[in-house]
C-alpha positions as CSV (number, residue, x, y, z in Angstrom):
1,X,8.6,17.6,-42.4
2,X,8.4,15.4,-39.4
3,X,5.3,16.1,-37.1
4,X,5.1,15.8,-33.8
5,X,1.6,15.8,-32.7
6,X,1.1,17.0,-28.6
7,X,-1.8,17.1,-26.1
8,X,-1.0,17.0,-22.7
9,X,-3.1,17.8,-19.0
10,X,0.2,17.7,-17.6
11,X,2.3,20.4,-18.8
12,X,5.3,20.4,-16.6
13,X,8.5,20.4,-19.1
14,X,6.5,20.9,-21.7
15,X,8.2,24.4,-23.4
16,X,11.8,23.1,-23.3
17,X,11.1,19.9,-25.0
18,X,8.6,21.7,-28.0
19,X,12.1,24.2,-28.4
20,X,14.3,21.3,-28.6
21,X,11.7,20.2,-31.5
22,X,11.5,22.7,-33.9
23,X,15.2,23.6,-33.9
24,X,15.1,19.9,-35.6
25,X,13.2,21.2,-37.7
26,X,9.5,19.4,-36.2
27,X,5.8,20.4,-37.4
28,X,4.0,20.7,-34.2
29,X,0.4,19.8,-34.4
30,X,-1.6,19.6,-31.1
31,X,-4.9,20.4,-29.3
32,X,-7.4,22.6,-26.5
33,X,-5.1,23.8,-23.7
34,X,-1.8,22.5,-25.0
35,X,-2.5,24.6,-28.0
36,X,-3.1,27.5,-26.1
37,X,0.2,27.2,-24.0
38,X,2.3,26.5,-26.8
39,X,0.5,29.2,-29.2
40,X,0.7,32.1,-26.2
41,X,4.4,31.2,-26.0
42,X,5.5,32.0,-30.0
43,X,5.8,28.8,-30.8
44,X,4.3,27.5,-34.5
45,X,1.7,25.8,-34.1
46,X,-1.3,23.9,-36.2
47,X,-4.5,23.3,-34.3
48,X,-6.1,19.7,-35.3
49,X,-8.8,20.6,-36.3
50,X,-6.6,21.9,-39.7
51,X,-5.6,18.7,-40.2
52,X,-8.3,16.8,-40.0
53,X,-10.4,19.6,-41.5
54,X,-13.3,18.5,-38.6
55,X,-13.8,20.8,-35.6
56,X,-13.6,20.1,-31.8
57,X,-17.1,19.1,-30.9
58,X,-19.2,18.5,-27.4
59,X,-17.3,20.1,-25.9
60,X,-14.1,18.4,-26.8
61,X,-16.0,15.2,-26.5
62,X,-14.5,14.3,-30.3
63,X,-11.4,15.8,-32.0
64,X,-8.8,13.3,-32.5
65,X,-10.9,10.6,-33.3
66,X,-10.4,11.1,-36.9
67,X,-9.1,9.0,-39.7
68,X,-6.6,11.6,-40.7
69,X,-5.3,11.2,-37.2
70,X,-5.3,7.5,-36.8
71,X,-4.3,7.2,-40.5
72,X,-1.2,8.9,-39.6
73,X,-0.3,7.1,-36.8
74,X,-1.2,3.2,-37.7
75,X,0.1,3.8,-41.8
76,X,3.0,1.0,-42.3
77,X,5.5,2.9,-44.0
78,X,7.1,0.0,-45.6
79,X,3.8,-0.9,-47.2
80,X,3.1,0.8,-50.3
81,X,-0.8,0.1,-50.2
82,X,-1.1,1.6,-47.4
83,X,1.6,5.0,-48.3
84,X,-1.2,4.7,-52.2
85,X,-4.1,4.8,-49.0
86,X,-3.0,7.6,-47.4
87,X,-1.8,9.5,-50.1
88,X,-5.4,9.0,-51.7
89,X,-7.5,10.4,-49.1
90,X,-4.3,13.4,-48.3
91,X,-2.9,12.4,-45.1
92,X,0.0,12.8,-43.6
93,X,2.3,10.6,-41.9
94,X,3.3,11.8,-37.8
95,X,5.5,11.2,-36.0
96,X,5.5,11.6,-33.1
97,X,3.5,11.2,-30.2
98,X,3.3,13.2,-26.5
99,X,0.5,12.6,-24.8
100,X,-0.7,12.3,-21.4
101,X,-3.8,11.3,-19.5
102,X,-7.0,13.7,-18.8
103,X,-6.1,13.2,-14.3
104,X,-8.5,10.7,-13.5
105,X,-6.7,9.3,-10.3
106,X,-6.2,12.8,-9.0
107,X,-10.0,13.4,-9.9
108,X,-11.6,10.5,-7.7
109,X,-9.2,10.9,-4.5
110,X,-10.7,14.1,-4.3
111,X,-13.4,14.0,-1.2
112,X,-17.1,14.4,-2.3
113,X,-16.2,13.4,-6.0
114,X,-19.7,13.7,-8.2
115,X,-19.5,10.4,-10.2
116,X,-20.9,13.5,-13.3
117,X,-17.2,14.5,-12.8
118,X,-15.2,11.4,-12.3
119,X,-16.8,10.4,-15.7
120,X,-15.8,13.5,-17.7
121,X,-12.0,13.0,-17.0
122,X,-11.7,9.6,-19.0
123,X,-9.8,10.2,-21.3
124,X,-10.8,8.8,-24.7
125,X,-9.1,10.3,-27.7
126,X,-6.0,10.3,-25.6
127,X,-5.5,6.2,-25.2
128,X,-6.3,6.2,-28.1
129,X,-3.4,8.1,-29.5
130,X,-1.2,6.6,-27.8
131,X,-2.6,3.0,-28.4
132,X,-2.3,4.1,-32.4
133,X,1.1,5.3,-32.2
134,X,3.0,2.1,-29.7
135,X,1.5,-0.7,-31.8
136,X,3.1,1.1,-34.5
137,X,6.3,2.2,-33.6
138,X,8.2,0.2,-35.9
139,X,7.9,4.1,-37.7
140,X,6.4,6.7,-34.2
141,X,7.7,7.4,-31.0
142,X,5.2,7.6,-28.4
143,X,6.2,9.7,-25.4
144,X,3.3,9.2,-22.3
145,X,6.0,10.7,-19.7
146,X,7.5,14.0,-18.7
147,X,10.5,12.1,-18.0
148,X,11.5,10.8,-21.3
149,X,11.3,13.8,-22.9
150,X,15.3,14.7,-22.8
151,X,16.2,10.7,-23.9
152,X,13.5,11.4,-27.0
153,X,16.1,15.2,-27.1
154,X,18.7,13.7,-27.1
155,X,18.6,10.0,-29.2
156,X,17.3,13.1,-32.1
157,X,19.7,15.6,-31.7
158,X,22.3,11.8,-32.0
159,X,20.9,9.9,-35.0
160,X,18.2,12.3,-35.9
161,X,15.3,10.2,-34.8
162,X,14.9,8.0,-31.7
163,X,16.4,4.9,-32.2
164,X,14.2,1.4,-32.5
165,X,15.1,0.1,-29.1
166,X,14.0,3.2,-28.2
167,X,10.1,2.9,-29.6
168,X,10.0,-0.1,-28.6
169,X,10.7,1.2,-24.8
170,X,8.4,4.0,-25.1
171,X,5.6,1.8,-26.8
172,X,5.9,-1.1,-23.4
173,X,5.9,2.2,-21.1
174,X,2.3,3.3,-23.2
175,X,0.5,-0.4,-23.3
176,X,1.8,-0.2,-19.5
177,X,0.5,3.6,-19.1
178,X,-3.3,3.3,-20.5
179,X,-3.6,-0.4,-18.5
180,X,-3.0,1.0,-15.3
181,X,-5.6,3.9,-16.3
182,X,-8.0,1.1,-18.1
183,X,-7.7,-1.0,-13.9
184,X,-8.4,2.3,-12.1
185,X,-11.1,3.0,-14.2
186,X,-13.0,-0.1,-14.1
187,X,-12.4,-0.7,-10.2
188,X,-14.2,3.1,-9.9
189,X,-16.8,1.9,-11.4
190,X,-17.0,-1.7,-10.1
191,X,-16.3,-0.5,-6.5
192,X,-19.4,2.8,-6.8
193,X,-21.3,-0.8,-8.2
194,X,-21.1,-2.2,-5.5
195,X,-20.0,-6.0,-7.2
196,X,-17.4,-8.0,-4.9
197,X,-16.6,-10.6,-7.5
198,X,-16.3,-9.0,-11.2
199,X,-15.7,-11.5,-13.2
200,X,-12.0,-10.1,-13.7
201,X,-10.1,-8.1,-11.5
202,X,-7.5,-5.7,-12.6
203,X,-5.3,-4.6,-10.1
204,X,-2.4,-2.0,-10.3
205,X,0.4,-0.6,-8.1
206,X,2.9,2.6,-9.2
207,X,7.0,1.4,-8.6
208,X,8.0,2.8,-5.0
209,X,11.7,2.1,-5.5
210,X,13.9,-1.9,-6.2
211,X,14.6,-3.6,-3.4
212,X,18.5,-4.6,-2.7
213,X,16.9,-8.8,-2.7
214,X,13.3,-10.1,-1.2
215,X,13.5,-12.6,1.8
216,X,16.8,-13.6,0.8
217,X,19.2,-12.6,-0.8
218,X,19.5,-15.1,-4.3
219,X,15.4,-13.0,-4.6
220,X,15.0,-10.0,-6.4
221,X,12.7,-7.1,-5.3
222,X,10.4,-4.7,-5.6
223,X,8.4,-2.6,-3.7
224,X,4.7,-1.0,-5.6
225,X,2.5,1.6,-3.8
226,X,-1.3,0.7,-4.3
227,X,-3.9,4.5,-3.3
228,X,-2.4,6.9,-0.4
229,X,-3.5,6.1,3.1
230,X,-3.2,5.7,6.2
231,X,-0.6,3.4,8.8
232,X,1.2,2.1,5.5
233,X,4.9,1.6,4.9
234,X,4.0,2.3,0.3
235,X,3.5,6.3,2.1
236,X,5.6,6.3,4.9
237,X,8.7,8.7,4.4
238,X,12.2,7.6,5.3
239,X,13.7,10.5,7.9
240,X,17.4,8.9,8.4
241,X,19.0,5.7,7.6
242,X,19.9,3.1,4.5
243,X,17.9,1.6,2.4
244,X,14.8,-0.3,3.2
245,X,14.5,-4.4,2.2
246,X,12.2,-6.3,1.8
247,X,11.7,-8.0,5.0
248,X,12.1,-4.7,6.6
249,X,8.5,-3.4,4.6
250,X,6.6,-6.7,5.7
251,X,7.5,-6.2,9.7
252,X,6.8,-2.7,9.4
253,X,3.3,-3.8,8.1
254,X,2.9,-5.9,10.5
255,X,3.9,-2.9,13.3
256,X,1.5,-0.2,11.9
257,X,-1.4,-2.7,11.4
258,X,-1.5,-3.5,15.3
259,X,-1.1,-0.3,16.2
260,X,-3.8,1.0,13.9
261,X,-5.5,-1.4,16.8
262,X,-5.3,1.0,19.6
263,X,-6.2,4.3,18.7
264,X,-5.6,6.9,20.2
265,X,-4.3,5.3,23.6
266,X,-0.3,5.7,23.7
267,X,1.3,1.9,22.8
268,X,4.2,0.4,21.6
269,X,4.7,-2.7,19.0
270,X,7.6,-3.9,18.5
271,X,7.5,-6.8,15.7
272,X,9.8,-9.6,14.2
273,X,9.3,-12.2,11.6
274,X,6.2,-9.8,10.9
275,X,4.9,-11.4,14.5
276,X,4.7,-8.8,18.2
277,X,7.2,-9.9,20.3
278,X,6.3,-7.3,23.0
279,X,3.7,-4.5,22.8
280,X,3.1,-1.9,25.8
281,X,0.8,0.7,26.9
282,X,1.2,3.8,28.8
283,X,-0.1,7.0,30.2
284,X,3.0,8.4,27.5
285,X,5.3,7.3,25.0
286,X,8.2,6.7,26.8
287,X,5.9,4.8,29.2
288,X,4.4,2.4,26.4
289,X,8.1,2.1,24.8
290,X,9.2,0.6,28.8
291,X,6.5,-1.5,28.8
292,X,7.5,-3.2,25.6
293,X,10.5,-3.3,25.9
294,X,10.7,-5.0,29.0
295,X,7.7,-7.3,27.5
296,X,11.2,-9.3,25.8
297,X,14.3,-8.0,25.6
298,X,16.0,-10.4,24.4
299,X,13.6,-11.2,21.3
300,X,13.4,-7.5,20.8
301,X,17.1,-7.4,19.3
302,X,16.8,-6.0,15.8
303,X,13.1,-5.3,15.7
304,X,11.6,-2.7,14.3
305,X,9.1,-0.8,16.9
306,X,6.3,1.1,15.9
307,X,4.3,3.7,18.4
308,X,0.9,5.6,17.5
309,X,2.9,8.9,18.8
310,X,5.3,12.0,19.3
311,X,8.6,10.0,19.6
312,X,9.9,13.0,22.1
313,X,13.8,13.5,23.8
314,X,13.4,11.3,26.5
315,X,11.7,8.2,25.1
316,X,14.8,9.0,21.9
317,X,16.8,9.1,25.6
318,X,15.8,5.1,26.5
319,X,15.8,3.4,23.0
320,X,19.3,4.2,21.8
321,X,21.1,1.6,23.0
322,X,19.1,-0.8,22.1
323,X,19.7,-2.3,19.0
324,X,16.3,-1.6,16.4
325,X,16.6,-2.2,12.8
326,X,12.8,1.0,12.2
327,X,11.2,2.9,14.5
328,X,7.9,4.6,12.9
329,X,6.0,7.0,14.2
330,X,3.8,9.9,13.5
331,X,6.7,13.0,14.0
332,X,9.8,12.7,16.6
333,X,10.6,16.0,17.9
334,X,13.9,17.6,16.1
335,X,15.7,16.7,19.9
336,X,15.0,13.2,19.3
337,X,16.0,13.4,15.9
338,X,19.2,14.7,16.6
339,X,20.0,11.7,19.0
340,X,18.6,8.6,16.8
341,X,20.7,10.3,14.0
342,X,23.8,10.0,15.5
343,X,22.9,6.4,14.6
344,X,24.0,5.8,11.4
345,X,21.7,2.3,10.1
346,X,18.9,2.7,11.7
347,X,15.9,3.5,10.0
348,X,13.2,6.5,11.3
349,X,10.1,6.4,9.1
350,X,7.3,8.5,9.8
351,X,3.5,8.3,8.5
352,X,0.2,9.0,8.2
353,X,-2.0,8.6,10.8
354,X,-5.7,8.1,8.9
355,X,-8.4,5.6,7.9
356,X,-9.6,7.6,5.0
357,X,-8.4,5.0,2.0
358,X,-8.6,1.9,4.4
359,X,-8.1,-1.3,1.3
360,X,-11.4,-2.9,1.8
361,X,-10.2,-6.4,0.3
362,X,-6.5,-8.2,1.1
363,X,-5.1,-10.8,-1.5
364,X,-2.4,-13.5,-1.3
365,X,-0.9,-15.0,-4.0
366,X,-0.7,-18.5,-4.3
367,X,0.8,-20.4,-7.3
368,X,-1.0,-19.9,-10.3
369,X,-3.6,-17.5,-8.5
370,X,-4.9,-14.7,-6.9
371,X,-7.1,-15.1,-2.6
372,X,-9.3,-12.2,-2.0
373,X,-10.9,-11.2,1.1
374,X,-12.4,-8.5,2.6
375,X,-10.2,-7.0,5.4
376,X,-10.5,-7.8,9.0
377,X,-11.9,-4.4,10.1
378,X,-13.9,-5.8,13.0
379,X,-12.4,-4.2,16.4
380,X,-12.9,-5.1,20.2
381,X,-15.9,-2.5,20.2
382,X,-17.8,-4.8,17.9
383,X,-17.2,-8.1,20.2
384,X,-20.5,-9.7,21.4
385,X,-19.8,-9.7,24.7
386,X,-20.8,-13.0,27.1
387,X,-18.3,-13.9,30.4
388,X,-19.5,-17.0,30.7
389,X,-17.9,-18.1,33.8
390,X,-19.6,-17.7,37.5
391,X,-15.9,-15.4,38.0
392,X,-16.7,-12.0,36.8
393,X,-13.3,-10.4,34.8
394,X,-11.9,-7.0,37.2
395,X,-11.9,-4.5,34.8
396,X,-8.4,-4.3,35.4
397,X,-8.3,-7.5,33.4
398,X,-11.0,-6.6,31.5
399,X,-9.0,-3.9,30.1
400,X,-6.0,-6.8,29.6
401,X,-8.5,-8.7,28.2
402,X,-8.9,-6.2,25.6
403,X,-5.6,-5.1,25.0
404,X,-4.7,-9.2,25.0
405,X,-6.9,-9.7,21.7
406,X,-6.5,-6.4,19.8
407,X,-2.2,-8.0,19.6
408,X,-3.7,-11.7,19.9
409,X,-5.9,-10.6,16.2
410,X,-2.9,-10.2,14.1
411,X,-0.8,-12.9,15.6
412,X,0.3,-16.0,12.6
413,X,-2.6,-19.2,14.1
414,X,-3.0,-20.5,16.2
415,X,-2.2,-18.1,19.0
416,X,-2.5,-17.3,22.1
417,X,-1.4,-14.0,23.5
418,X,-0.9,-13.2,27.4
419,X,-0.9,-9.8,29.1
420,X,-0.1,-8.3,32.6
421,X,0.2,-4.8,33.5
422,X,-0.8,-3.4,29.6
423,X,1.9,-5.0,28.7
424,X,2.4,-8.0,26.2
425,X,4.8,-10.8,29.2
426,X,4.1,-14.1,26.7
427,X,3.1,-15.7,22.9
428,X,2.7,-18.2,21.3
429,X,2.5,-17.8,17.4
430,X,1.5,-20.2,14.2
431,X,2.0,-23.6,15.7
432,X,0.0,-26.8,14.8
433,X,-1.7,-26.8,18.0
434,X,-3.4,-24.6,20.2
435,X,-1.8,-26.1,23.0
436,X,1.7,-25.8,21.8
437,X,1.2,-22.4,21.3
438,X,-0.1,-21.9,24.9
439,X,2.8,-23.6,26.2
440,X,5.1,-21.6,24.6
441,X,3.5,-18.4,25.3
442,X,3.1,-19.2,28.7
443,X,6.5,-20.6,29.5
444,X,7.6,-17.3,28.8
445,X,5.3,-15.4,30.8
446,X,7.2,-17.3,33.3
447,X,11.1,-16.9,32.8
448,X,9.8,-13.1,32.9
449,X,8.9,-13.3,36.6
450,X,5.2,-13.1,35.7
451,X,3.3,-16.1,37.3
452,X,-0.1,-14.6,38.7
453,X,-2.9,-11.8,37.6
454,X,-2.5,-13.2,33.0
455,X,-4.7,-12.8,30.7
456,X,-5.0,-15.1,28.6
457,X,-6.6,-14.3,24.5
458,X,-6.8,-16.8,21.8
459,X,-7.6,-16.2,18.2
460,X,-10.2,-19.2,17.8
461,X,-12.2,-21.5,20.7
462,X,-10.7,-24.2,23.0
463,X,-12.3,-28.0,21.6
464,X,-10.6,-28.7,24.7
465,X,-10.4,-28.1,28.4
466,X,-6.9,-28.7,28.1
467,X,-5.0,-24.8,27.3
468,X,-7.7,-23.7,30.6
469,X,-5.6,-26.0,33.5
470,X,-2.3,-25.0,32.0
471,X,-2.9,-21.4,32.2
472,X,-4.3,-21.7,35.3
473,X,-1.1,-24.1,36.6
474,X,1.5,-20.5,35.1
475,X,-1.3,-17.6,37.0
476,X,-3.7,-17.1,34.9
477,X,-6.8,-14.9,35.7
478,X,-8.8,-14.4,33.1
479,X,-9.4,-15.5,29.6
480,X,-11.3,-14.3,26.4
481,X,-12.2,-16.5,23.4
482,X,-14.2,-16.4,20.4
483,X,-16.4,-19.4,21.5
484,X,-17.8,-21.8,19.9
485,X,-16.8,-24.8,20.1
486,X,-19.3,-28.2,20.2
487,X,-17.0,-28.5,23.7
488,X,-17.4,-24.9,25.4
489,X,-19.5,-26.6,28.7
490,X,-16.2,-28.5,29.2
491,X,-13.7,-25.1,29.8
492,X,-16.6,-23.1,31.4
493,X,-16.4,-26.1,33.9
494,X,-12.3,-26.0,34.3
495,X,-12.8,-21.9,34.8
496,X,-15.6,-22.2,37.9
497,X,-14.0,-25.1,38.8
498,X,-10.1,-23.0,39.1
499,X,-11.3,-19.2,39.5
500,X,-10.5,-18.0,36.3
501,X,-12.8,-15.8,34.4
502,X,-13.8,-16.1,30.9
503,X,-15.3,-13.9,28.0
504,X,-17.0,-14.9,25.0
505,X,-16.3,-11.9,21.5
506,X,-18.5,-14.3,18.5
507,X,-15.6,-13.6,17.1
508,X,-12.4,-15.6,15.2
509,X,-10.1,-13.8,14.2
510,X,-7.7,-16.5,11.8
511,X,-4.5,-15.2,10.7
512,X,-2.4,-18.4,8.4
């Protein structure tokens, strides 16, 4: 009689699965809560201590760590020496193992979970059984995911056993599963110790969806999710529209990062190629949208927009005739959904507005390696403001300056952003020199008819006074920048001569 060892914390689909196994003549061995469930539902099931001849001890911490379990899993059935030793030690073969692990990830996600509770939810016996069975998949079938129950049953029904190919696939899945489990534990304990540069870094993510292709049609791509958090494309919910693309996800992420800078102030952000092409603030979501659109009505075509406000009927009516790839919002009213879903392909998505579980680090792949750094959580509230010019910015100018810097932080370096009347009017992104970035932004503002009362933000200091002099010619009246150049005085002097106010923040926001 074939034997199946079953010990699961997640009992989804278990009863039907075991029913089929018993029909096929499997003897069922189990532990603790799984044994109780099966026994109460009328199944003939053997307790693990009947196999080991040794009781569960230490509150169940030690129950399956025994030679009669692991010998039955690891024995090579075509090795005479192994078989002889198994008989000598009265070890029966175990043919099928079904195990899923203590919910460590779910435990540490709970609010105010204690270290002791987290430690108690580290599974030891489960991973050991999974690994033993997976190592010996030539002879043993191992299942760690209830989604595989049906496939196992179908193959046993058809062939009398699982195929080697399936056992191999299930074994690989087990090692991925235990690796992710261990990585979660290692990450939790490393974080508890405050270690920032461990000798080994193991990250784990869960597949969210396959993608049609990557940045280009000839590149394959897939989307994986990490820990749940707000302002996240990985945990955003799609309500309508066609499948997301690789580039959609990158642009959506860029848009949400900018929205996050604005707290509860009504804001609308439009993004193209990971850079903002328009950002607008208003008294309500409609006004924010109109200012965002007016900032650059050309570039927004085919763009992605995000807001921290509920999309209402009035705003939806205004948006419906603009070609947009995605609209991201915390919520849509029913009327707004009715209006926008009339467009077949537009993707409508909601996201959580939450700052819990924010990423502490950001990662960047390079050929053969990975760069890791602390996330740039510095906000305008953290600046060490210093007005370095004779002219003080007015209240309106200061509001525009802070607005401009919130956006500038998320523009590719070298970055220049221009703001007038609570909307961006020019963005210079990713240029090899700051003068080039400024010229792009200033010409954009001029073309849109903005020629006075403009606030300018720069992601880094001015090594020369050339940007100041150029900005004056285009109607810039206030500048905000980190400061810190050996030649700061040149820019300060130029501002004083030209009647421009300038504020130093003491913080730089390069974005390579």
